[in-house]
NUMARTOR-59383 format. One line per field, with one value per residue: residue number from 1; residue in one letter; x, y, z of N, C-alpha, C in turn. Coordinates in steps of 0.02 Angstrom, whole numbers, padded with zeros to 5 digits, always signed. Layout:
seq	c(NUM/...)
type	c(A/...)
n_east	c(X/...)
n_north	c(Y/...)
n_up	c(Z/...)
ca_east	c(X/...)
ca_north	c(Y/...)
ca_up	c(Z/...)
c_east	c(X/...)
c_north	c(Y/...)
c_up	c(Z/...)
***
This chain:
seq	c(1/2/3/4/5/6/7/8/9/10/11/12/13/14/15/16/17/18/19/20/21/22/23/24/25/26/27/28/29/30/31/32/33/34/35/36/37/38/39/40/41/42/43/44/45/46/47/48/49/50/51/52/53/54/55/56/57/58/59/60/61/62/63/64/65/66/67/68/69/70/71/72/73/74/75/76/77/78/79/80/81/82/83/84/85/86/87/88/89/90/91/92/93/94/95/96/97/98/99/100/101/102/103/104/105/106/107/108/109/110/111/112/113/114/115/116/117/118/119/120/121/122/123/124/125/126/127/128/129/130/131/132/133/134/135/136/137/138/139/140/141/142/143/144/145/146/147/148/149/150/151/152/153/154/155/156/157/158/159/160/161/162/163/164/165/166/167/168/169/170/171/172/173/174/175/176/177/178/179/180/181/182/183/184/185/186/187/188/189/190/191/192/193/194/195/196/197/198/199/200/201/202/203/204/205/206/207/208/209/210/211/212/213/214/215/216/217/218/219/220/221/222/223/224/225/226/227/228/229/230/231/232/233/234/235/236/237/238/239/240/241/242/243/244/245/246/247/248/249/250/251/252/253/254/255)
type	c(M/S/T/P/V/D/K/S/Q/A/G/I/G/A/R/Q/Y/H/I/G/I/A/P/G/E/V/S/S/V/A/L/L/P/G/D/P/F/R/V/P/F/V/A/E/F/L/T/D/V/K/E/V/A/H/N/R/E/H/R/T/M/T/G/W/Y/K/G/R/H/I/T/A/T/S/T/G/M/G/C/P/S/T/A/I/A/V/E/E/L/A/R/V/G/V/T/S/F/I/R/V/G/S/S/G/A/L/Q/P/G/I/A/P/G/D/L/L/V/S/E/G/S/F/R/N/D/G/T/T/D/A/Y/L/P/K/G/F/P/A/V/P/D/L/A/L/T/A/S/L/D/R/N/A/R/R/I/A/E/A/A/G/T/Q/S/F/T/G/I/S/V/S/D/D/A/F/Y/A/E/T/P/E/W/I/G/E/L/N/R/M/G/I/L/N/V/E/M/E/A/S/A/M/Y/I/V/A/R/L/R/G/L/R/A/G/M/V/C/A/C/S/S/N/L/V/D/G/T/S/L/Y/D/H/A/N/T/A/L/K/D/G/W/M/R/S/I/E/A/A/L/E/T/A/V/E/L/E/L)
n_east	c(+05915/+05945/+05839/+05858/+05826/+05684/+05676/+05581/+05463/+05488/+05438/+05304/+05146/+05189/+05272/+05390/+05566/+05667/+05609/+05516/+05375/+05206/+05074/+04929/+04970/+05001/+04958/+04891/+04969/+05131/+05245/+05414/+05544/+05725/+05804/+05783/+05756/+05678/+05553/+05472/+05439/+05350/+05247/+05206/+05108/+05003/+04863/+04815/+04937/+05044/+05187/+05253/+05359/+05537/+05675/+05841/+05882/+05759/+05621/+05451/+05299/+05125/+04969/+04835/+04779/+04679/+04571/+04633/+04726/+04890/+05057/+05224/+05387/+05558/+05695/+05828/+06001/+06031/+06013/+06012/+05953/+05833/+05768/+05743/+05657/+05543/+05509/+05471/+05374/+05276/+05240/+05167/+05055/+05066/+05034/+05066/+05198/+05284/+05428/+05508/+05631/+05802/+05898/+06024/+06041/+06064/+06059/+06071/+06003/+05921/+05872/+05920/+05794/+05700/+05576/+05589/+05527/+05525/+05533/+05583/+05721/+05891/+05981/+06109/+06158/+06194/+06105/+05982/+06026/+06027/+05899/+05845/+05898/+06005/+05940/+05808/+05691/+05687/+05553/+05423/+05254/+05131/+05011/+05022/+05141/+05105/+05010/+05090/+05170/+05083/+05037/+05156/+05200/+05097/+05106/+05238/+05235/+05152/+05232/+05327/+05436/+05510/+05465/+05523/+05528/+05594/+05716/+05798/+05947/+06005/+06134/+06263/+06377/+06415/+06527/+06607/+06567/+06634/+06692/+06695/+06606/+06489/+06478/+06454/+06331/+06254/+06269/+06199/+06075/+06014/+05913/+05929/+06018/+06011/+05994/+05910/+05790/+05786/+05791/+05671/+05578/+05597/+05577/+05444/+05383/+05405/+05329/+05204/+05157/+05131/+05234/+05317/+05412/+05456/+05568/+05666/+05778/+05944/+06072/+06149/+06240/+06303/+06293/+06369/+06310/+06295/+06225/+06305/+06343/+06239/+06105/+06009/+05873/+05818/+05821/+05752/+05621/+05597/+05587/+05470/+05377/+05385/+05335/+05201/+05154/+05164/+05069/+04951/+04938/+04917/+04792/+04718/+04727/+04670/+04750)
n_north	c(+07220/+07057/+06947/+06855/+06681/+06619/+06493/+06447/+06452/+06376/+06258/+06240/+06173/+06093/+05959/+05880/+05916/+05828/+05714/+05673/+05677/+05733/+05847/+05766/+05636/+05563/+05514/+05583/+05545/+05485/+05352/+05342/+05257/+05239/+05171/+05143/+05015/+04964/+05013/+04930/+04836/+04905/+04908/+04772/+04763/+04826/+04855/+04867/+04921/+05049/+05099/+05254/+05344/+05345/+05417/+05463/+05435/+05426/+05337/+05300/+05225/+05190/+05137/+05045/+05030/+04955/+05037/+05165/+05278/+05263/+05319/+05276/+05333/+05336/+05408/+05412/+05418/+05510/+05685/+05790/+05737/+05691/+05804/+05867/+05770/+05777/+05916/+05922/+05818/+05875/+05981/+05919/+05874/+05791/+05775/+05712/+05626/+05472/+05407/+05253/+05155/+05094/+05082/+05114/+05049/+05126/+05098/+04971/+04802/+04809/+04732/+04671/+04698/+04737/+04869/+05044/+05191/+05363/+05504/+05625/+05717/+05732/+05856/+05826/+05864/+05946/+05996/+06041/+06154/+06249/+06286/+06325/+06386/+06301/+06292/+06269/+06138/+05976/+05893/+05766/+05748/+05747/+05667/+05578/+05514/+05455/+05360/+05281/+05225/+05151/+05058/+05000/+04934/+04845/+04761/+04721/+04646/+04542/+04478/+04429/+04511/+04668/+04844/+05010/+05177/+05342/+05474/+05508/+05516/+05615/+05586/+05645/+05583/+05427/+05340/+05409/+05397/+05372/+05259/+05333/+05437/+05364/+05313/+05435/+05467/+05364/+05390/+05511/+05460/+05440/+05355/+05293/+05294/+05371/+05438/+05530/+05583/+05711/+05810/+05779/+05809/+05950/+06011/+05974/+06042/+06177/+06187/+06163/+06027/+05851/+05734/+05580/+05442/+05267/+05145/+05000/+04910/+04890/+04864/+04850/+04966/+04980/+04861/+04786/+04716/+04681/+04713/+04658/+04544/+04464/+04364/+04428/+04414/+04448/+04589/+04623/+04571/+04656/+04778/+04754/+04746/+04877/+04946/+04895/+04950/+05087/+05092/+05051/+05160/+05262/+05223/+05230/+05364/+05422/+05479)
n_up	c(+04082/+04146/+04238/+04390/+04407/+04487/+04584/+04670/+04601/+04487/+04375/+04412/+04391/+04286/+04196/+04298/+04315/+04372/+04428/+04331/+04324/+04292/+04340/+04404/+04379/+04493/+04665/+04817/+04922/+04964/+04966/+05014/+04974/+04974/+04876/+04701/+04664/+04759/+04750/+04676/+04778/+04860/+04768/+04764/+04863/+04804/+04692/+04517/+04462/+04405/+04317/+04323/+04298/+04275/+04311/+04322/+04491/+04531/+04539/+04497/+04547/+04540/+04622/+04700/+04866/+04979/+04943/+04935/+04839/+04799/+04798/+04750/+04763/+04731/+04823/+04806/+04878/+05022/+05078/+04981/+04855/+04909/+04952/+04831/+04773/+04864/+04848/+04715/+04704/+04781/+04698/+04601/+04666/+04780/+04953/+05074/+05146/+05167/+05230/+05191/+05232/+05248/+05397/+05520/+05682/+05841/+05972/+06100/+06078/+05969/+05825/+05660/+05543/+05633/+05670/+05655/+05710/+05677/+05783/+05766/+05687/+05711/+05636/+05551/+05425/+05271/+05177/+05237/+05301/+05205/+05193/+05319/+05480/+05597/+05726/+05703/+05717/+05652/+05622/+05623/+05559/+05686/+05703/+05601/+05637/+05751/+05710/+05627/+05726/+05797/+05697/+05659/+05777/+05796/+05682/+05687/+05808/+05772/+05685/+05766/+05793/+05841/+05868/+05873/+05941/+05926/+05928/+05774/+05671/+05533/+05436/+05322/+05272/+05239/+05256/+05334/+05465/+05611/+05742/+05857/+05833/+05820/+05947/+06020/+05970/+06017/+06157/+06168/+06158/+06036/+05927/+05795/+05638/+05479/+05310/+05252/+05314/+05380/+05280/+05217/+05319/+05349/+05222/+05205/+05316/+05285/+05169/+05206/+05220/+05256/+05345/+05389/+05455/+05443/+05468/+05422/+05521/+05478/+05522/+05682/+05753/+05873/+05941/+05854/+05755/+05591/+05433/+05336/+05389/+05393/+05324/+05188/+05203/+05330/+05328/+05211/+05246/+05350/+05279/+05206/+05308/+05359/+05244/+05243/+05368/+05337/+05231/+05294/+05383/+05286/+05247/+05370/+05404/+05296/+05194)
ca_east	c(+05954/+05910/+05810/+05874/+05777/+05652/+05665/+05519/+05411/+05502/+05406/+05237/+05097/+05222/+05313/+05451/+05629/+05708/+05565/+05487/+05310/+05167/+05012/+04879/+04992/+05011/+04909/+04903/+05016/+05189/+05294/+05479/+05604/+05785/+05825/+05732/+05738/+05630/+05487/+05422/+05417/+05282/+05197/+05181/+05047/+04952/+04827/+04817/+05000/+05075/+05253/+05238/+05420/+05599/+05723/+05897/+05869/+05688/+05572/+05387/+05245/+05062/+04922/+04781/+04784/+04617/+04532/+04673/+04771/+04956/+05114/+05294/+05440/+05623/+05728/+05903/+06031/+06048/+05965/+05998/+05903/+05769/+05736/+05720/+05600/+05489/+05486/+05438/+05312/+05227/+05217/+05122/+04993/+05075/+05030/+05087/+05255/+05308/+05490/+05517/+05696/+05846/+05926/+06070/+06019/+06117/+06048/+06074/+05941/+05885/+05896/+05908/+05726/+05653/+05559/+05612/+05486/+05555/+05495/+05618/+05785/+05950/+06002/+06182/+06168/+06209/+06046/+05929/+06053/+06007/+05824/+05831/+05955/+06007/+05897/+05744/+05690/+05665/+05504/+05376/+05185/+05119/+04963/+05047/+05192/+05068/+04979/+05145/+05193/+05030/+05034/+05217/+05198/+05053/+05136/+05298/+05217/+05120/+05286/+05372/+05493/+05500/+05462/+05551/+05518/+05643/+05749/+05845/+05994/+06018/+06202/+06280/+06437/+06410/+06592/+06643/+06540/+06685/+06668/+06688/+06543/+06432/+06476/+06426/+06260/+06229/+06267/+06146/+06006/+05989/+05890/+05950/+06051/+05996/+06025/+05861/+05727/+05785/+05770/+05596/+05541/+05612/+05540/+05368/+05358/+05408/+05279/+05138/+05143/+05138/+05287/+05336/+05460/+05465/+05626/+05687/+05845/+05990/+06129/+06158/+06308/+06336/+06303/+06412/+06270/+06297/+06192/+06354/+06354/+06173/+06072/+05969/+05806/+05795/+05812/+05693/+05561/+05585/+05562/+05403/+05337/+05384/+05291/+05134/+05138/+05152/+05009/+04900/+04935/+04882/+04717/+04692/+04718/+04642/+04801)
ca_north	c(+07177/+06993/+06936/+06790/+06629/+06609/+06422/+06423/+06446/+06336/+06190/+06237/+06155/+06064/+05901/+05896/+05901/+05776/+05653/+05660/+05672/+05790/+05846/+05717/+05570/+05535/+05523/+05635/+05518/+05453/+05314/+05358/+05221/+05272/+05135/+05133/+04944/+04949/+05037/+04868/+04805/+04939/+04887/+04708/+04771/+04868/+04832/+04918/+04958/+05077/+05133/+05319/+05372/+05326/+05466/+05466/+05394/+05434/+05287/+05305/+05180/+05203/+05086/+05056/+04987/+04960/+05098/+05225/+05285/+05262/+05328/+05261/+05363/+05329/+05473/+05407/+05421/+05576/+05738/+05833/+05711/+05684/+05875/+05878/+05727/+05803/+05977/+05908/+05783/+05926/+06022/+05884/+05859/+05750/+05818/+05674/+05582/+05425/+05374/+05180/+05141/+05060/+05125/+05082/+05058/+05154/+05075/+04898/+04763/+04815/+04677/+04680/+04684/+04772/+04930/+05107/+05248/+05424/+05554/+05686/+05703/+05777/+05880/+05824/+05866/+06010/+06023/+06077/+06220/+06301/+06300/+06348/+06382/+06240/+06291/+06249/+06066/+05929/+05849/+05738/+05764/+05713/+05620/+05533/+05477/+05411/+05309/+05241/+05192/+05096/+05006/+04967/+04892/+04786/+04717/+04686/+04595/+04483/+04443/+04406/+04554/+04726/+04907/+05056/+05243/+05387/+05526/+05482/+05568/+05609/+05597/+05653/+05544/+05358/+05309/+05452/+05382/+05339/+05226/+05388/+05473/+05319/+05311/+05495/+05465/+05319/+05425/+05557/+05428/+05435/+05282/+05262/+05344/+05361/+05491/+05570/+05609/+05781/+05850/+05772/+05845/+06020/+06036/+05969/+06094/+06239/+06183/+06146/+05959/+05804/+05684/+05530/+05392/+05204/+05111/+04935/+04906/+04852/+04846/+04882/+04995/+04979/+04790/+04759/+04669/+04716/+04683/+04623/+04481/+04427/+04351/+04486/+04400/+04487/+04661/+04629/+04560/+04719/+04824/+04738/+04765/+04949/+04964/+04879/+05001/+05146/+05090/+05051/+05230/+05302/+05211/+05251/+05438/+05448/+05531)
ca_up	c(+04129/+04156/+04306/+04410/+04407/+04551/+04584/+04709/+04550/+04434/+04361/+04438/+04339/+04225/+04212/+04338/+04279/+04397/+04438/+04268/+04336/+04282/+04383/+04387/+04371/+04556/+04715/+04871/+04972/+04929/+05005/+04988/+04981/+04943/+04816/+04652/+04660/+04813/+04734/+04664/+04842/+04875/+04714/+04781/+04902/+04769/+04631/+04458/+04468/+04344/+04319/+04295/+04272/+04307/+04287/+04372/+04548/+04548/+04504/+04527/+04529/+04576/+04626/+04752/+04925/+05017/+04920/+04938/+04784/+04827/+04750/+04783/+04728/+04762/+04833/+04801/+04937/+05045/+05086/+04921/+04811/+04943/+04955/+04766/+04765/+04898/+04821/+04647/+04712/+04806/+04645/+04565/+04701/+04842/+05017/+05130/+05130/+05222/+05210/+05211/+05212/+05294/+05450/+05569/+05751/+05884/+06039/+06103/+06082/+05911/+05779/+05591/+05525/+05681/+05640/+05688/+05691/+05693/+05818/+05747/+05660/+05722/+05570/+05540/+05355/+05245/+05136/+05270/+05320/+05150/+05204/+05386/+05528/+05637/+05782/+05684/+05723/+05595/+05658/+05577/+05580/+05751/+05699/+05557/+05670/+05806/+05674/+05608/+05781/+05812/+05651/+05662/+05841/+05784/+05627/+05713/+05860/+05736/+05651/+05817/+05800/+05880/+05839/+05923/+05926/+05955/+05882/+05722/+05648/+05462/+05419/+05252/+05247/+05268/+05274/+05387/+05531/+05651/+05804/+05909/+05817/+05837/+06020/+06043/+05955/+06070/+06224/+06161/+06158/+05968/+05911/+05729/+05590/+05409/+05272/+05214/+05349/+05401/+05224/+05202/+05371/+05338/+05163/+05222/+05361/+05246/+05115/+05232/+05199/+05312/+05333/+05439/+05435/+05472/+05436/+05443/+05546/+05433/+05560/+05745/+05753/+05942/+05956/+05801/+05717/+05530/+05372/+05297/+05425/+05397/+05261/+05169/+05215/+05387/+05310/+05167/+05288/+05386/+05230/+05191/+05369/+05359/+05192/+05266/+05414/+05302/+05192/+05344/+05403/+05236/+05247/+05432/+05407/+05234/+05165)
c_east	c(+05911/+05887/+05831/+05817/+05748/+05636/+05605/+05457/+05423/+05464/+05333/+05187/+05126/+05251/+05380/+05516/+05667/+05667/+05526/+05411/+05269/+05106/+04962/+04904/+05005/+04954/+04929/+04953/+05070/+05231/+05362/+05534/+05663/+05803/+05771/+05711/+05692/+05564/+05441/+05404/+05354/+05231/+05168/+05119/+04991/+04924/+04826/+04878/+05020/+05145/+05246/+05305/+05480/+05654/+05776/+05877/+05798/+05641/+05505/+05337/+05184/+05015/+04874/+04790/+04723/+04579/+04566/+04719/+04841/+05008/+05179/+05342/+05508/+05660/+05801/+05933/+06048/+05997/+05955/+05948/+05836/+05734/+05705/+05656/+05537/+05463/+05449/+05374/+05258/+05200/+05171/+05058/+05004/+05074/+05053/+05143/+05271/+05372/+05492/+05583/+05733/+05876/+05973/+06048/+06078/+06110/+06049/+06008/+05899/+05911/+05884/+05835/+05678/+05637/+05574/+05570/+05516/+05514/+05525/+05685/+05835/+05978/+06076/+06192/+06181/+06149/+06002/+05955/+06037/+05940/+05814/+05894/+05948/+05960/+05829/+05738/+05665/+05617/+05449/+05304/+05165/+05069/+04986/+05099/+05159/+05037/+05034/+05169/+05144/+05030/+05096/+05223/+05155/+05082/+05195/+05283/+05186/+05175/+05339/+05439/+05470/+05495/+05480/+05538/+05574/+05668/+05799/+05892/+06001/+06088/+06210/+06331/+06442/+06475/+06630/+06613/+06590/+06653/+06657/+06622/+06484/+06421/+06441/+06355/+06221/+06218/+06211/+06076/+05976/+05970/+05922/+05982/+06029/+06020/+05975/+05807/+05731/+05766/+05692/+05553/+05542/+05572/+05462/+05342/+05354/+05351/+05210/+05114/+05151/+05193/+05296/+05386/+05457/+05512/+05634/+05758/+05888/+06046/+06119/+06229/+06341/+06339/+06353/+06376/+06259/+06257/+06240/+06367/+06293/+06144/+06024/+05896/+05776/+05783/+05755/+05628/+05541/+05556/+05488/+05354/+05332/+05337/+05218/+05115/+05126/+05083/+04946/+04885/+04900/+04810/+04684/+04675/+04687/+04686/+04788)
c_north	c(+07118/+06986/+06864/+06742/+06626/+06534/+06399/+06424/+06401/+06271/+06184/+06221/+06117/+05998/+05914/+05873/+05838/+05708/+05633/+05647/+05737/+05787/+05801/+05646/+05529/+05545/+05577/+05611/+05479/+05416/+05325/+05309/+05256/+05241/+05125/+05061/+04921/+04968/+04978/+04829/+04837/+04910/+04815/+04706/+04800/+04828/+04887/+04958/+04986/+05107/+05201/+05351/+05338/+05367/+05475/+05415/+05391/+05391/+05296/+05259/+05207/+05140/+05097/+05003/+05004/+05028/+05163/+05222/+05299/+05278/+05303/+05290/+05361/+05397/+05471/+05414/+05493/+05627/+05779/+05804/+05704/+05748/+05888/+05836/+05757/+05871/+05964/+05867/+05832/+05965/+05986/+05855/+05810/+05796/+05783/+05629/+05536/+05388/+05303/+05164/+05095/+05109/+05084/+05102/+05082/+05139/+05003/+04864/+04768/+04772/+04692/+04654/+04715/+04841/+04987/+05166/+05313/+05476/+05623/+05670/+05756/+05791/+05881/+05820/+05935/+06040/+06063/+06146/+06274/+06319/+06342/+06345/+06321/+06234/+06270/+06172/+06030/+05880/+05824/+05763/+05717/+05652/+05564/+05484/+05427/+05351/+05256/+05201/+05134/+05040/+04966/+04917/+04832/+04739/+04683/+04631/+04530/+04443/+04413/+04446/+04617/+04790/+04957/+05131/+05287/+05437/+05491/+05535/+05557/+05636/+05607/+05600/+05473/+05333/+05353/+05444/+05337/+05304/+05279/+05424/+05429/+05312/+05376/+05494/+05422/+05355/+05482/+05529/+05423/+05362/+05255/+05317/+05320/+05428/+05540/+05607/+05685/+05828/+05842/+05811/+05921/+06041/+06028/+06025/+06160/+06245/+06167/+06076/+05914/+05754/+05641/+05479/+05327/+05165/+05042/+04939/+04861/+04828/+04879/+04902/+04996/+04905/+04751/+04711/+04705/+04678/+04645/+04555/+04435/+04416/+04413/+04473/+04443/+04559/+04669/+04618/+04626/+04772/+04817/+04753/+04838/+04975/+04953/+04930/+05069/+05149/+05091/+05124/+05275/+05289/+05236/+05326/+05465/+05499/+05535)
c_up	c(+04143/+04228/+04327/+04416/+04478/+04554/+04625/+04655/+04493/+04430/+04391/+04378/+04280/+04247/+04245/+04311/+04305/+04405/+04381/+04274/+04323/+04329/+04358/+04378/+04439/+04607/+04768/+04924/+04937/+04980/+04975/+05011/+04955/+04877/+04768/+04643/+04712/+04799/+04712/+04723/+04866/+04829/+04731/+04826/+04865/+04708/+04582/+04459/+04399/+04360/+04285/+04263/+04307/+04273/+04343/+04428/+04567/+04507/+04539/+04500/+04568/+04580/+04680/+04808/+04971/+05004/+04918/+04875/+04817/+04776/+04788/+04736/+04764/+04770/+04813/+04869/+04960/+05043/+05018/+04875/+04843/+04944/+04882/+04753/+04800/+04867/+04752/+04656/+04740/+04749/+04595/+04600/+04762/+04901/+05078/+05105/+05189/+05195/+05238/+05187/+05257/+05340/+05499/+05635/+05793/+05958/+06045/+06104/+06020/+05856/+05707/+05575/+05574/+05648/+05682/+05663/+05719/+05724/+05799/+05721/+05684/+05650/+05565/+05464/+05333/+05204/+05176/+05297/+05267/+05159/+05264/+05431/+05572/+05695/+05765/+05683/+05664/+05627/+05611/+05598/+05638/+05737/+05649/+05588/+05723/+05768/+05645/+05665/+05800/+05764/+05651/+05716/+05824/+05735/+05654/+05762/+05828/+05700/+05700/+05819/+05842/+05838/+05897/+05896/+05956/+05902/+05836/+05710/+05572/+05450/+05345/+05225/+05278/+05293/+05321/+05456/+05572/+05710/+05856/+05896/+05833/+05910/+06048/+06026/+06003/+06137/+06225/+06165/+06087/+05951/+05847/+05687/+05521/+05374/+05240/+05255/+05365/+05337/+05209/+05256/+05361/+05279/+05177/+05264/+05322/+05195/+05137/+05219/+05262/+05293/+05395/+05410/+05476/+05435/+05461/+05467/+05502/+05473/+05628/+05756/+05818/+05966/+05909/+05763/+05648/+05478/+05337/+05331/+05426/+05330/+05249/+05186/+05276/+05368/+05259/+05199/+05327/+05337/+05214/+05247/+05374/+05303/+05213/+05318/+05389/+05261/+05236/+05371/+05352/+05235/+05313/+05428/+05343/+05194/+05087)
***
């Protein structure tokens, strides 16, 4: 009689099926943008840059920042591909994860390009339900998040913009977010909405890893300030500030 595959052991010590990376090819800390075309934005801060792999939505580059070896891997959109990226990166040696992405603000007064540091994620996704029951919280590493907050505030202030902290929500269905749902999230005091953090937090907790998130605001969904109505420069500037905050945190905590 055949034995079912144990996926918890699949790929250990080998080149990973989805991300295309083998042990020894990456560092202990990874920045996780969603878009593979934003991985080169991370590389702009690095020296001795190498492109390690690009398979499906997962593009990986490595380099050095202030003496720290840094990896950047794109997760793609949503919790399913993010969970795969975190699982496989952990199997090749990554122990700390910092998501740097775009996010829609849900509270007034937040402008495109402002920074958003997550203190936890409302799990409005399906992927994390396969890992743990809904009552289990999706929370980032405390020390990592505190460092992200400090660095984000400093960098935003120097740029004449703002940085905010609060609870985020990870949604699965971008175009199913109705005005009623956005209003409900606003009334709950949720700071921002994105699509990946809950999976990163849950997988990291289960695997004994560290994770945190700093995003750039792309739109304000309650003020009606949309990325589609603004030049892309504000958002790209925000991405670059979020990347700098993540890199400074990696150095500060020696990740």
